[in-house]
C-alpha positions, 0 to 999 in steps of 0.5 A, spaced: 407 808 868 401 810 872 399 815 877 397 823 876 401 829 874 397 835 877 400 841 872 396 846 876 400 845 883 406 842 879 406 835 883 407 828 881 404 822 884 406 816 879 409 809 879 414 806 874 415 799 872 422 798 869 423 791 866 430 790 863 432 785 858 439 782 858 442 779 852 448 775 852 450 776 844 455 782 846 458 778 851 459 772 846 461 776 841 467 779 845 469 772 848 470 769 841 474 776 839 479 775 845 479 767 845 475 762 840 475 757 846 473 761 851 467 764 846 465 757 845 464 756 853 461 762 854 456 761 848 454 754 851 453 757 858 449 762 855 444 757 852 444 753 858 443 759 863 438 763 858 432 761 861 435 764 868 437 771 864 429 772 863 428 772 870 431 779 871 428 783 877 422 788 875 424 794 879 418 799 881 419 806 883 414 811 886 415 818 884 412 824 888 413 831 889 414 837 885 415 837 878 422 840 878 425 836 884 421 829 884 423 824 889 424 817 886 424 811 891 425 804 889 418 801 892 419 793 890 423 788 887 421 782 885 422 776 880 419 777 873 413 772 872 412 769 865 407 774 863 408 780 860 406 787 864 
């Protein structure tokens, strides 16, 4: 999160970046519990598609306005690069 908070005027001017991570572990475990054959297929698919799951969108938000009623707007959505932010 970057920006400024004016405590005297109680105003926000911030930018927030959210980079969610997705894990296939829970899905694979659930699939094995329901049906071992489906679980094996989901496990194989997770290994093949794993690199794609790392390219989850980065979400950027602009947070402005008074502290007690901030305005939160999505600014930009882009594919995640390989470098960490």
